[in-house]
N, CA, C and O atoms as CSV, one atom per row, in Angstrom:
chain,resi,resn,atom,element,x,y,z
A,1,MET,N,N,234.044,186.803,197.683
A,1,MET,CA,C,233.046,187.719,197.231
A,1,MET,C,C,232.533,187.388,195.844
A,1,MET,O,O,231.404,187.725,195.489
A,2,ALA,N,N,233.328,186.760,195.104
A,2,ALA,CA,C,232.899,186.431,193.756
A,2,ALA,C,C,231.773,185.408,193.767
A,2,ALA,O,O,230.895,185.431,192.905
A,3,ARG,N,N,231.801,184.514,194.744
A,3,ARG,CA,C,230.758,183.492,194.811
A,3,ARG,C,C,229.401,184.087,195.147
A,3,ARG,O,O,228.399,183.642,194.588
A,4,GLN,N,N,229.325,185.033,195.999
A,4,GLN,CA,C,228.046,185.638,196.343
A,4,GLN,C,C,227.443,186.356,195.137
A,4,GLN,O,O,226.224,186.370,194.968
A,5,LYS,N,N,228.261,186.930,194.331
A,5,LYS,CA,C,227.766,187.619,193.146
A,5,LYS,C,C,227.179,186.615,192.156
A,5,LYS,O,O,226.161,186.901,191.525
A,6,GLN,N,N,227.791,185.464,192.013
A,6,GLN,CA,C,227.277,184.445,191.110
A,6,GLN,C,C,225.944,183.872,191.615
A,6,GLN,O,O,225.068,183.562,190.808
A,7,ARG,N,N,225.783,183.732,192.910
A,7,ARG,CA,C,224.544,183.211,193.471
A,7,ARG,C,C,223.379,184.159,193.223
A,7,ARG,O,O,222.282,183.708,192.897
A,8,SER,N,N,223.585,185.414,193.366
A,8,SER,CA,C,222.508,186.367,193.147
A,8,SER,C,C,222.077,186.388,191.683
A,8,SER,O,O,220.904,186.616,191.390
A,9,GLN,N,N,222.996,186.156,190.774
A,9,GLN,CA,C,222.631,186.084,189.360
A,9,GLN,C,C,221.832,184.815,189.068
A,9,GLN,O,O,220.939,184.834,188.221
A,10,LEU,N,N,222.133,183.737,189.741
A,10,LEU,CA,C,221.408,182.492,189.532
A,10,LEU,C,C,219.973,182.591,190.051
A,10,LEU,O,O,219.070,182.042,189.420
A,11,THR,N,N,219.734,183.247,191.139
A,11,THR,CA,C,218.387,183.390,191.651
A,11,THR,C,C,217.547,184.272,190.740
A,11,THR,O,O,216.341,184.051,190.628
A,12,ALA,N,N,218.123,185.233,190.105
A,12,ALA,CA,C,217.379,186.091,189.176
A,12,ALA,C,C,216.969,185.299,187.938
A,12,ALA,O,O,215.905,185.560,187.377
A,13,ILE,N,N,217.765,184.360,187.506
A,13,ILE,CA,C,217.456,183.553,186.326
A,13,ILE,C,C,216.352,182.542,186.640
A,13,ILE,O,O,215.599,182.183,185.734
A,14,SER,N,N,216.226,182.081,187.849
A,14,SER,CA,C,215.229,181.072,188.189
A,14,SER,C,C,213.804,181.618,188.204
A,14,SER,O,O,212.868,180.820,188.172
A,15,ASP,N,N,213.588,182.913,188.249
A,15,ASP,CA,C,212.251,183.497,188.212
A,15,ASP,C,C,211.754,183.568,186.775
A,15,ASP,O,O,212.493,183.966,185.874
A,16,ILE,N,N,210.486,183.175,186.562
A,16,ILE,CA,C,209.892,183.208,185.228
A,16,ILE,C,C,209.076,184.487,185.098
A,16,ILE,O,O,208.287,184.826,185.980
A,17,ASN,N,N,209.273,185.181,184.004
A,17,ASN,CA,C,208.516,186.404,183.733
A,17,ASN,C,C,207.169,186.008,183.126
A,17,ASN,O,O,207.127,185.458,182.025
A,18,MET,N,N,206.086,186.279,183.821
A,18,MET,CA,C,204.748,185.872,183.388
A,18,MET,C,C,204.110,186.850,182.404
A,18,MET,O,O,203.121,186.502,181.759
A,19,THR,N,N,204.632,188.030,182.275
A,19,THR,CA,C,204.017,189.046,181.418
A,19,THR,C,C,203.886,188.598,179.966
A,19,THR,O,O,202.809,188.771,179.396
A,20,PRO,N,N,204.923,188.027,179.325
A,20,PRO,CA,C,204.736,187.571,177.931
A,20,PRO,C,C,203.707,186.443,177.803
A,20,PRO,O,O,203.002,186.369,176.796
A,21,LEU,N,N,203.612,185.571,178.803
A,21,LEU,CA,C,202.634,184.486,178.746
A,21,LEU,C,C,201.214,185.036,178.851
A,21,LEU,O,O,200.320,184.576,178.142
A,22,ILE,N,N,201.002,186.001,179.715
A,22,ILE,CA,C,199.680,186.616,179.849
A,22,ILE,C,C,199.320,187.376,178.572
A,22,ILE,O,O,198.178,187.318,178.116
A,23,ASP,N,N,200.290,188.087,177.997
A,23,ASP,CA,C,200.049,188.797,176.736
A,23,ASP,C,C,199.650,187.829,175.628
A,23,ASP,O,O,198.728,188.104,174.860
A,24,LEU,N,N,200.333,186.711,175.547
A,24,LEU,CA,C,200.015,185.709,174.532
A,24,LEU,C,C,198.617,185.127,174.755
A,24,LEU,O,O,197.884,184.904,173.792
A,25,THR,N,N,198.241,184.879,176.003
A,25,THR,CA,C,196.911,184.354,176.312
A,25,THR,C,C,195.821,185.333,175.885
A,25,THR,O,O,194.827,184.935,175.277
A,26,PHE,N,N,196.006,186.608,176.203
A,26,PHE,CA,C,195.019,187.610,175.790
A,26,PHE,C,C,194.960,187.761,174.284
A,26,PHE,O,O,193.881,187.960,173.726
A,27,LEU,N,N,196.105,187.670,173.614
A,27,LEU,CA,C,196.132,187.760,172.156
A,27,LEU,C,C,195.354,186.600,171.522
A,27,LEU,O,O,194.581,186.820,170.589
A,28,LEU,N,N,195.543,185.381,172.010
A,28,LEU,CA,C,194.801,184.231,171.499
A,28,LEU,C,C,193.309,184.353,171.787
A,28,LEU,O,O,192.487,183.992,170.945
A,29,LEU,N,N,192.953,184.854,172.955
A,29,LEU,CA,C,191.554,185.059,173.297
A,29,LEU,C,C,190.899,186.052,172.332
A,29,LEU,O,O,189.778,185.828,171.876
A,30,ILE,N,N,191.585,187.125,172.030
A,30,ILE,CA,C,191.046,188.125,171.099
A,30,ILE,C,C,190.896,187.534,169.704
A,30,ILE,O,O,189.894,187.792,169.036
A,31,ILE,N,N,191.852,186.761,169.257
A,31,ILE,CA,C,191.778,186.134,167.927
A,31,ILE,C,C,190.575,185.200,167.849
A,31,ILE,O,O,189.844,185.227,166.858
A,32,PHE,N,N,190.353,184.375,168.872
A,32,PHE,CA,C,189.208,183.464,168.862
A,32,PHE,C,C,187.882,184.216,168.943
A,32,PHE,O,O,186.898,183.803,168.331
A,33,MET,N,N,187.849,185.311,169.690
A,33,MET,CA,C,186.621,186.095,169.781
A,33,MET,C,C,186.266,186.734,168.440
A,33,MET,O,O,185.088,186.921,168.138
A,34,ILE,N,N,187.255,187.063,167.652
A,34,ILE,CA,C,186.997,187.677,166.343
A,34,ILE,C,C,186.636,186.634,165.298
A,34,ILE,O,O,185.749,186.874,164.480
A,35,THR,N,N,187.295,185.487,165.303
A,35,THR,CA,C,187.086,184.501,164.233
A,35,THR,C,C,185.864,183.620,164.429
A,35,THR,O,O,185.315,183.138,163.439
A,36,MET,N,N,185.411,183.386,165.648
A,36,MET,CA,C,184.272,182.491,165.858
A,36,MET,C,C,182.980,183.004,165.216
A,36,MET,O,O,182.296,182.209,164.572
A,37,PRO,N,N,182.605,184.270,165.347
A,37,PRO,CA,C,181.395,184.719,164.641
A,37,PRO,C,C,181.521,184.626,163.128
A,37,PRO,O,O,180.527,184.402,162.437
A,38,LEU,N,N,182.724,184.795,162.609
A,38,LEU,CA,C,182.915,184.684,161.160
A,38,LEU,C,C,182.700,183.256,160.680
A,38,LEU,O,O,182.211,183.048,159.570
A,39,LEU,N,N,183.052,182.284,161.483
A,39,LEU,CA,C,182.839,180.887,161.109
A,39,LEU,C,C,181.355,180.563,161.042
A,39,LEU,O,O,180.935,179.764,160.206
A,40,GLU,N,N,180.559,181.170,161.907
A,40,GLU,CA,C,179.124,180.911,161.923
A,40,GLU,C,C,178.454,181.446,160.660
A,40,GLU,O,O,177.577,180.787,160.102
A,41,TYR,N,N,178.853,182.624,160.207
A,41,TYR,CA,C,178.220,183.231,159.040
A,41,TYR,C,C,178.908,182.844,157.736
A,41,TYR,O,O,178.453,183.239,156.663
A,42,GLY,N,N,179.966,182.100,157.806
A,42,GLY,CA,C,180.686,181.724,156.612
A,42,GLY,C,C,180.237,180.403,156.010
A,42,GLY,O,O,180.919,179.880,155.129
A,43,VAL,N,N,179.125,179.849,156.448
A,43,VAL,CA,C,178.638,178.569,155.949
A,43,VAL,C,C,177.952,178.789,154.610
A,43,VAL,O,O,177.093,179.662,154.479
A,44,ASN,N,N,178.331,178.001,153.627
A,44,ASN,CA,C,177.749,178.112,152.296
A,44,ASN,C,C,176.507,177.236,152.225
A,44,ASN,O,O,176.592,176.014,152.347
A,45,VAL,N,N,175.346,177.869,152.026
A,45,VAL,CA,C,174.079,177.142,151.985
A,45,VAL,C,C,173.400,177.438,150.659
A,45,VAL,O,O,173.257,178.599,150.277
A,46,ASN,N,N,172.984,176.396,149.959
A,46,ASN,CA,C,172.220,176.536,148.731
A,46,ASN,C,C,170.821,175.996,148.969
A,46,ASN,O,O,170.619,174.782,148.932
A,47,PRO,N,N,169.843,176.873,149.213
A,47,PRO,CA,C,168.489,176.377,149.458
A,47,PRO,C,C,167.891,175.745,148.209
A,47,PRO,O,O,168.271,176.113,147.098
A,48,PRO,N,N,166.970,174.808,148.365
A,48,PRO,CA,C,166.357,174.154,147.202
A,48,PRO,C,C,165.455,175.122,146.446
A,48,PRO,O,O,165.002,176.134,146.980
A,49,GLU,N,N,165.215,174.779,145.208
A,49,GLU,CA,C,164.302,175.576,144.387
A,49,GLU,C,C,162.896,175.466,144.942
A,49,GLU,O,O,162.560,174.490,145.613
A,50,MET,N,N,162.085,176.454,144.665
A,50,MET,CA,C,160.725,176.492,145.187
A,50,MET,C,C,159.771,175.627,144.375
A,50,MET,O,O,158.695,175.281,144.862
A,51,ASN,N,N,160.137,175.274,143.161
A,51,ASN,CA,C,159.259,174.460,142.326
A,51,ASN,C,C,159.428,172.995,142.694
A,51,ASN,O,O,160.551,172.505,142.815
A,52,ALA,N,N,158.323,172.302,142.869
A,52,ALA,CA,C,158.362,170.890,143.264
A,52,ALA,C,C,157.331,170.113,142.464
A,52,ALA,O,O,156.577,170.684,141.677
A,53,ASP,N,N,157.310,168.823,142.672
A,53,ASP,CA,C,156.321,167.969,142.008
A,53,ASP,C,C,154.924,168.305,142.516
A,53,ASP,O,O,154.779,168.871,143.599
A,54,PRO,N,N,153.901,167.961,141.746
A,54,PRO,CA,C,152.530,168.188,142.225
A,54,PRO,C,C,152.267,167.424,143.513
A,54,PRO,O,O,152.828,166.352,143.738
A,55,LEU,N,N,151.412,167.984,144.352
A,55,LEU,CA,C,151.109,167.373,145.638
A,55,LEU,C,C,150.201,166.167,145.468
A,55,LEU,O,O,149.276,166.210,144.656
A,56,PRO,N,N,150.440,165.087,146.215
A,56,PRO,CA,C,149.553,163.926,146.139
A,56,PRO,C,C,148.214,164.239,146.793
A,56,PRO,O,O,148.149,164.957,147.791
A,57,ASP,N,N,147.149,163.690,146.219
A,57,ASP,CA,C,145.807,163.982,146.725
A,57,ASP,C,C,145.209,162.847,147.548
A,57,ASP,O,O,144.275,163.078,148.316
A,58,ASP,N,N,145.716,161.642,147.407
A,58,ASP,CA,C,145.051,160.499,148.006
A,58,ASP,C,C,145.178,160.421,149.528
A,58,ASP,O,O,144.167,160.238,150.206
A,59,ASN,N,N,146.368,160.552,150.082
A,59,ASN,CA,C,146.554,160.388,151.523
A,59,ASN,C,C,146.916,161.683,152.223
A,59,ASN,O,O,147.341,161.649,153.378
A,60,SER,N,N,146.767,162.809,151.575
A,60,SER,CA,C,147.256,164.054,152.164
A,60,SER,C,C,146.125,164.923,152.689
A,60,SER,O,O,145.026,164.963,152.134
A,61,LYS,N,N,146.434,165.617,153.779
A,61,LYS,CA,C,145.537,166.603,154.379
A,61,LYS,C,C,146.357,167.862,154.629
A,61,LYS,O,O,147.559,167.781,154.883
A,62,ILE,N,N,145.711,169.026,154.558
A,62,ILE,CA,C,146.411,170.296,154.723
A,62,ILE,C,C,145.963,170.972,156.012
A,62,ILE,O,O,144.770,171.059,156.304
A,63,ILE,N,N,146.946,171.451,156.782
A,63,ILE,CA,C,146.694,172.275,157.953
A,63,ILE,C,C,147.119,173.688,157.585
A,63,ILE,O,O,148.248,173.903,157.142
A,64,ASN,N,N,146.225,174.649,157.766
A,64,ASN,CA,C,146.527,176.040,157.445
A,64,ASN,C,C,146.758,176.836,158.721
A,64,ASN,O,O,146.045,176.668,159.710
A,65,LEU,N,N,147.758,177.698,158.686
A,65,LEU,CA,C,148.023,178.656,159.754
A,65,LEU,C,C,147.861,180.029,159.124
A,65,LEU,O,O,148.736,180.488,158.391
A,66,ASP,N,N,146.734,180.691,159.410
A,66,ASP,CA,C,146.434,181.940,158.706
A,66,ASP,C,C,147.161,183.133,159.332
A,66,ASP,O,O,147.896,182.992,160.308
A,67,ALA,N,N,146.935,184.308,158.743
A,67,ALA,CA,C,147.644,185.524,159.168
A,67,ALA,C,C,147.305,185.925,160.600
A,67,ALA,O,O,148.095,186.617,161.241
A,68,ASP,N,N,146.154,185.509,161.113
A,68,ASP,CA,C,145.755,185.838,162.484
A,68,ASP,C,C,146.259,184.828,163.506
A,68,ASP,O,O,146.070,185.024,164.706
A,69,GLY,N,N,146.897,183.750,163.054
A,69,GLY,CA,C,147.420,182.724,163.953
A,69,GLY,C,C,146.447,181.600,164.227
A,69,GLY,O,O,146.684,180.784,165.118
A,70,ASN,N,N,145.350,181.539,163.478
A,70,ASN,CA,C,144.372,180.462,163.647
A,70,ASN,C,C,144.836,179.217,162.904
A,70,ASN,O,O,145.305,179.298,161.769
A,71,VAL,N,N,144.701,178.062,163.558
A,71,VAL,CA,C,145.047,176.784,162.947
A,71,VAL,C,C,143.765,176.176,162.401
A,71,VAL,O,O,142.824,175.906,163.148
A,72,VAL,N,N,143.737,175.962,161.074
A,72,VAL,CA,C,142.521,175.472,160.415
A,72,VAL,C,C,142.825,174.124,159.768
A,72,VAL,O,O,143.783,173.987,159.007
A,73,PHE,N,N,141.981,173.118,160.087
A,73,PHE,CA,C,142.111,171.783,159.509
A,73,PHE,C,C,140.711,171.335,159.096
A,73,PHE,O,O,139.790,171.359,159.913
A,74,ASN,N,N,140.541,170.930,157.846
A,74,ASN,CA,C,139.238,170.534,157.293
A,74,ASN,C,C,138.179,171.613,157.517
A,74,ASN,O,O,137.055,171.315,157.921
A,75,LYS,N,N,138.543,172.847,157.255
A,75,LYS,CA,C,137.657,174.018,157.359
A,75,LYS,C,C,137.156,174.281,158.770
A,75,LYS,O,O,136.147,174.962,158.950
A,76,THR,N,N,137.854,173.744,159.784
A,76,THR,CA,C,137.489,173.956,161.179
A,76,THR,C,C,138.709,174.497,161.919
A,76,THR,O,O,139.817,173.987,161.755
A,77,SER,N,N,138.502,175.531,162.733
A,77,SER,CA,C,139.581,176.119,163.509
A,77,SER,C,C,139.801,175.302,164.790
A,77,SER,O,O,138.843,174.925,165.465
A,78,PHE,N,N,141.067,175.035,165.115
A,78,PHE,CA,C,141.425,174.206,166.264
A,78,PHE,C,C,142.488,174.897,167.108
A,78,PHE,O,O,143.277,175.698,166.607
A,79,GLN,N,N,142.495,174.572,168.401
A,79,GLN,CA,C,143.648,174.846,169.255
A,79,GLN,C,C,144.628,173.695,169.024
A,79,GLN,O,O,144.251,172.664,168.467
A,80,LEU,N,N,145.881,173.865,169.448
A,80,LEU,CA,C,146.885,172.829,169.163
A,80,LEU,C,C,146.564,171.494,169.833
A,80,LEU,O,O,146.808,170.443,169.241
A,81,ASP,N,N,146.025,171.509,171.050
A,81,ASP,CA,C,145.661,170.247,171.718
A,81,ASP,C,C,144.507,169.560,170.997
A,81,ASP,O,O,144.514,168.343,170.814
A,82,GLU,N,N,143.524,170.344,170.595
A,82,GLU,CA,C,142.386,169.786,169.859
A,82,GLU,C,C,142.840,169.246,168.509
A,82,GLU,O,O,142.349,168.215,168.047
A,83,LEU,N,N,143.782,169.951,167.877
A,83,LEU,CA,C,144.310,169.502,166.584
A,83,LEU,C,C,144.994,168.142,166.735
A,83,LEU,O,O,144.807,167.253,165.904
A,84,ARG,N,N,145.781,167.987,167.790
A,84,ARG,CA,C,146.466,166.713,168.007
A,84,ARG,C,C,145.462,165.576,168.166
A,84,ARG,O,O,145.652,164.500,167.598
A,85,ASN,N,N,144.395,165.803,168.932
A,85,ASN,CA,C,143.372,164.770,169.113
A,85,ASN,C,C,142.674,164.439,167.794
A,85,ASN,O,O,142.405,163.273,167.504
A,86,ARG,N,N,142.384,165.458,167.005
A,86,ARG,CA,C,141.719,165.243,165.708
A,86,ARG,C,C,142.627,164.470,164.759
A,86,ARG,O,O,142.167,163.596,164.024
A,87,LEU,N,N,143.924,164.798,164.778
A,87,LEU,CA,C,144.866,164.090,163.906
A,87,LEU,C,C,145.046,162.638,164.325
A,87,LEU,O,O,145.250,161.771,163.475
A,88,GLU,N,N,144.974,162.361,165.617
A,88,GLU,CA,C,145.052,160.970,166.082
A,88,GLU,C,C,143.887,160.160,165.529
A,88,GLU,O,O,144.062,159.008,165.133
A,89,LYS,N,N,142.690,160.765,165.501
A,89,LYS,CA,C,141.532,160.083,164.929
A,89,LYS,C,C,141.707,159.870,163.434
A,89,LYS,O,O,141.370,158.804,162.918
A,90,GLU,N,N,142.231,160.870,162.733
A,90,GLU,CA,C,142.465,160.752,161.285
A,90,GLU,C,C,143.496,159.668,160.990
A,90,GLU,O,O,143.385,158.951,159.996
A,91,LEU,N,N,144.501,159.552,161.861
A,91,LEU,CA,C,145.552,158.553,161.666
A,91,LEU,C,C,145.003,157.137,161.838
A,91,LEU,O,O,145.461,156.213,161.167
A,92,LYS,N,N,144.033,156.959,162.723
A,92,LYS,CA,C,143.411,155.635,162.887
A,92,LYS,C,C,142.631,155.241,161.641
A,92,LYS,O,O,142.588,154.066,161.276
A,93,ILE,N,N,142.019,156.216,160.991
A,93,ILE,CA,C,141.268,155.949,159.760
A,93,ILE,C,C,142.209,155.683,158.593
A,93,ILE,O,O,141.982,154.766,157.803
A,94,ASN,N,N,143.272,156.488,158.483
A,94,ASN,CA,C,144.218,156.382,157.375
A,94,ASN,C,C,145.641,156.338,157.932
A,94,ASN,O,O,146.213,157.389,158.222
A,95,PRO,N,N,146.229,155.140,158.089
A,95,PRO,CA,C,147.573,155.031,158.673
A,95,PRO,C,C,148.685,155.630,157.802
A,95,PRO,O,O,149.772,155.912,158.308
A,96,LYS,N,N,148.434,155.825,156.517
A,96,LYS,CA,C,149.445,156.396,155.623
A,96,LYS,C,C,149.224,157.893,155.414
A,96,LYS,O,O,149.549,158.425,154.353
A,97,LEU,N,N,148.684,158.561,156.401
A,97,LEU,CA,C,148.316,159.966,156.290
A,97,LEU,C,C,149.554,160.852,156.131
A,97,LEU,O,O,150.531,160.712,156.867
A,98,LEU,N,N,149.495,161.751,155.172
A,98,LEU,CA,C,150.541,162.742,154.933
A,98,LEU,C,C,149.951,164.109,155.260
A,98,LEU,O,O,148.919,164.493,154.709
A,99,ILE,N,N,150.606,164.841,156.155
A,99,ILE,CA,C,150.136,166.164,156.553
A,99,ILE,C,C,151.016,167.222,155.889
A,99,ILE,O,O,152.244,167.132,155.898
A,100,MET,N,N,150.354,168.225,155.314
A,100,MET,CA,C,151.057,169.355,154.730
A,100,MET,C,C,150.646,170.603,155.507
A,100,MET,O,O,149.460,170.860,155.712
A,101,ILE,N,N,151.636,171.364,155.928
A,101,ILE,CA,C,151.381,172.584,156.695
A,101,ILE,C,C,151.575,173.775,155.764
A,101,ILE,O,O,152.633,173.948,155.158
A,102,ARG,N,N,150.543,174.580,155.667
A,102,ARG,CA,C,150.573,175.769,154.824
A,102,ARG,C,C,150.399,176.971,155.747
A,102,ARG,O,O,149.302,177.218,156.251
A,103,ALA,N,N,151.487,177.724,155.971
A,103,ALA,CA,C,151.456,178.836,156.914
A,103,ALA,C,C,151.613,180.161,156.182
A,103,ALA,O,O,152.295,180.252,155.162
A,104,ASP,N,N,150.970,181.178,156.723
A,104,ASP,CA,C,151.117,182.528,156.188
A,104,ASP,C,C,152.554,183.000,156.428
A,104,ASP,O,O,153.157,182.687,157.455
A,105,GLY,N,N,153.085,183.747,155.478
A,105,GLY,CA,C,154.476,184.188,155.572
A,105,GLY,C,C,154.745,185.167,156.698
A,105,GLY,O,O,155.902,185.377,157.059
A,106,THR,N,N,153.709,185.772,157.264
A,106,THR,CA,C,153.903,186.742,158.339
A,106,THR,C,C,153.938,186.099,159.720
A,106,THR,O,O,154.267,186.766,160.701
A,107,ARG,N,N,153.607,184.826,159.812
A,107,ARG,CA,C,153.593,184.149,161.110
A,107,ARG,C,C,155.009,183.820,161.557
A,107,ARG,O,O,155.852,183.481,160.726
A,108,PRO,N,N,155.293,183.916,162.872
A,108,PRO,CA,C,156.628,183.581,163.373
A,108,PRO,C,C,156.942,182.096,163.189
A,108,PRO,O,O,156.050,181.248,163.172
A,109,TYR,N,N,158.208,181.818,163.056
A,109,TYR,CA,C,158.705,180.450,162.878
A,109,TYR,C,C,158.278,179.556,164.040
A,109,TYR,O,O,157.984,178.377,163.842
A,110,LYS,N,N,158.245,180.110,165.243
A,110,LYS,CA,C,157.893,179.337,166.435
A,110,LYS,C,C,156.483,178.755,166.321
A,110,LYS,O,O,156.249,177.622,166.743
A,111,GLU,N,N,155.546,179.516,165.756
A,111,GLU,CA,C,154.176,179.020,165.625
A,111,GLU,C,C,154.101,177.862,164.638
A,111,GLU,O,O,153.364,176.901,164.859
A,112,VAL,N,N,154.856,177.950,163.557
A,112,VAL,CA,C,154.882,176.860,162.581
A,112,VAL,C,C,155.472,175.611,163.232
A,112,VAL,O,O,154.978,174.505,163.013
A,113,MET,N,N,156.521,175.781,164.026
A,113,MET,CA,C,157.143,174.644,164.691
A,113,MET,C,C,156.204,174.038,165.741
A,113,MET,O,O,156.229,172.826,165.956
A,114,ASN,N,N,155.386,174.855,166.390
A,114,ASN,CA,C,154.410,174.319,167.355
A,114,ASN,C,C,153.361,173.459,166.647
A,114,ASN,O,O,152.941,172.432,167.179
A,115,VAL,N,N,152.940,173.873,165.454
A,115,VAL,CA,C,151.997,173.060,164.681
A,115,VAL,C,C,152.658,171.745,164.283
A,115,VAL,O,O,152.039,170.686,164.380
A,116,MET,N,N,153.910,171.807,163.835
A,116,MET,CA,C,154.631,170.582,163.467
A,116,MET,C,C,154.791,169.663,164.685
A,116,MET,O,O,154.700,168.441,164.563
A,117,LYS,N,N,155.025,170.251,165.843
A,117,LYS,CA,C,155.166,169.450,167.065
A,117,LYS,C,C,153.863,168.727,167.382
A,117,LYS,O,O,153.883,167.558,167.769
A,118,SER,N,N,152.729,169.410,167.222
A,118,SER,CA,C,151.434,168.769,167.475
A,118,SER,C,C,151.192,167.614,166.508
A,118,SER,O,O,150.652,166.576,166.891
A,119,VAL,N,N,151.596,167.801,165.257
A,119,VAL,CA,C,151.440,166.736,164.258
A,119,VAL,C,C,152.297,165.529,164.640
A,119,VAL,O,O,151.838,164.390,164.559
A,120,LYS,N,N,153.529,165.776,165.051
A,120,LYS,CA,C,154.420,164.678,165.449
A,120,LYS,C,C,153.903,163.971,166.706
A,120,LYS,O,O,153.992,162.748,166.814
A,121,GLU,N,N,153.364,164.741,167.649
A,121,GLU,CA,C,152.827,164.139,168.873
A,121,GLU,C,C,151.607,163.268,168.581
A,121,GLU,O,O,151.313,162.337,169.330
A,122,ALA,N,N,150.898,163.568,167.495
A,122,ALA,CA,C,149.749,162.746,167.106
A,122,ALA,C,C,150.197,161.422,166.500
A,122,ALA,O,O,149.378,160.528,166.289
A,123,GLY,N,N,151.493,161.289,166.218
A,123,GLY,CA,C,152.015,160.033,165.677
A,123,GLY,C,C,152.181,160.026,164.172
A,123,GLY,O,O,152.478,158.979,163.597
A,124,ILE,N,N,152.003,161.146,163.525
A,124,ILE,CA,C,152.137,161.227,162.070
A,124,ILE,C,C,153.603,161.490,161.730
A,124,ILE,O,O,154.212,162.435,162.230
A,125,GLN,N,N,154.148,160.641,160.877
A,125,GLN,CA,C,155.560,160.739,160.543
A,125,GLN,C,C,155.830,161.565,159.289
A,125,GLN,O,O,156.917,162.121,159.137
A,126,GLU,N,N,154.870,161.648,158.408
A,126,GLU,CA,C,155.047,162.359,157.144
A,126,GLU,C,C,154.482,163.773,157.261
A,126,GLU,O,O,153.265,163.961,157.267
A,127,VAL,N,N,155.367,164.765,157.354
A,127,VAL,CA,C,154.967,166.167,157.461
A,127,VAL,C,C,155.747,166.949,156.418
A,127,VAL,O,O,156.959,166.784,156.282
A,128,SER,N,N,155.038,167.806,155.678
A,128,SER,CA,C,155.679,168.646,154.667
A,128,SER,C,C,155.228,170.086,154.843
A,128,SER,O,O,154.124,170.347,155.321
A,129,LEU,N,N,156.084,171.013,154.456
A,129,LEU,CA,C,155.728,172.422,154.446
A,129,LEU,C,C,155.405,172.819,153.020
A,129,LEU,O,O,156.161,172.518,152.097
A,130,VAL,N,N,154.277,173.498,152.843
A,130,VAL,CA,C,153.844,173.931,151.518
A,130,VAL,C,C,154.313,175.368,151.316
A,130,VAL,O,O,154.105,176.228,152.172
A,131,THR,N,N,154.951,175.617,150.168
A,131,THR,CA,C,155.382,176.967,149.828
A,131,THR,C,C,154.751,177.369,148.513
A,131,THR,O,O,154.233,176.537,147.767
A,132,GLN,N,N,154.805,178.642,148.249
A,132,GLN,CA,C,154.265,179.150,146.996
A,132,GLN,C,C,155.421,179.349,146.034
A,132,GLN,O,O,156.485,179.819,146.437
A,133,ALA,N,N,155.231,179.001,144.773
A,133,ALA,CA,C,156.275,179.143,143.772
A,133,ALA,C,C,156.596,180.618,143.558
A,133,ALA,O,O,155.706,181.469,143.543
A,134,GLU,N,N,157.893,180.903,143.393
A,134,GLU,CA,C,158.302,182.271,143.143
A,134,GLU,C,C,157.914,182.695,141.742
A,134,GLU,O,O,157.933,181.896,140.806
A,135,GLU,N,N,157.564,183.959,141.613
A,135,GLU,CA,C,157.211,184.483,140.295
A,135,GLU,C,C,158.490,184.885,139.575
A,135,GLU,O,O,159.386,185.474,140.179
A,136,ASN,N,N,158.578,184.571,138.295
A,136,ASN,CA,C,159.728,184.977,137.497
A,136,ASN,C,C,159.526,186.412,137.038
A,136,ASN,O,O,158.496,186.744,136.449
A,137,ASN,N,N,160.503,187.256,137.306
A,137,ASN,CA,C,160.387,188.682,136.902
A,137,ASN,C,C,160.933,188.884,135.519
A,137,ASN,O,O,160.923,190.004,135.009
């Protein structure tokens, strides 16, 4: 009879209790869910100053994006496809063309990026964003 009692104790030891492993998995999942958003917002960024060198006048052209969303180049309003075609012609005349994009502060970022995309599709490699200098209070 003593042997049967020892066998039953051995079978109980061979079973693994999964509850602590599941608890540990959920605990790690919760820790990662809490810390990942903090890592995204914890990046230290120092934006450049708004004051820059004077703009070059010889090879540069300005594209304006006004408050109404109109794209204006050389005092003419264009759609993005028309702008790309016009810039391709300008690039043939002046291969060292520098484009500066001056957008109204109320326009969405997506619209500014669409203008930049049209400039890049025209084959122009030099693109700059024009900002206004901050006023000292």
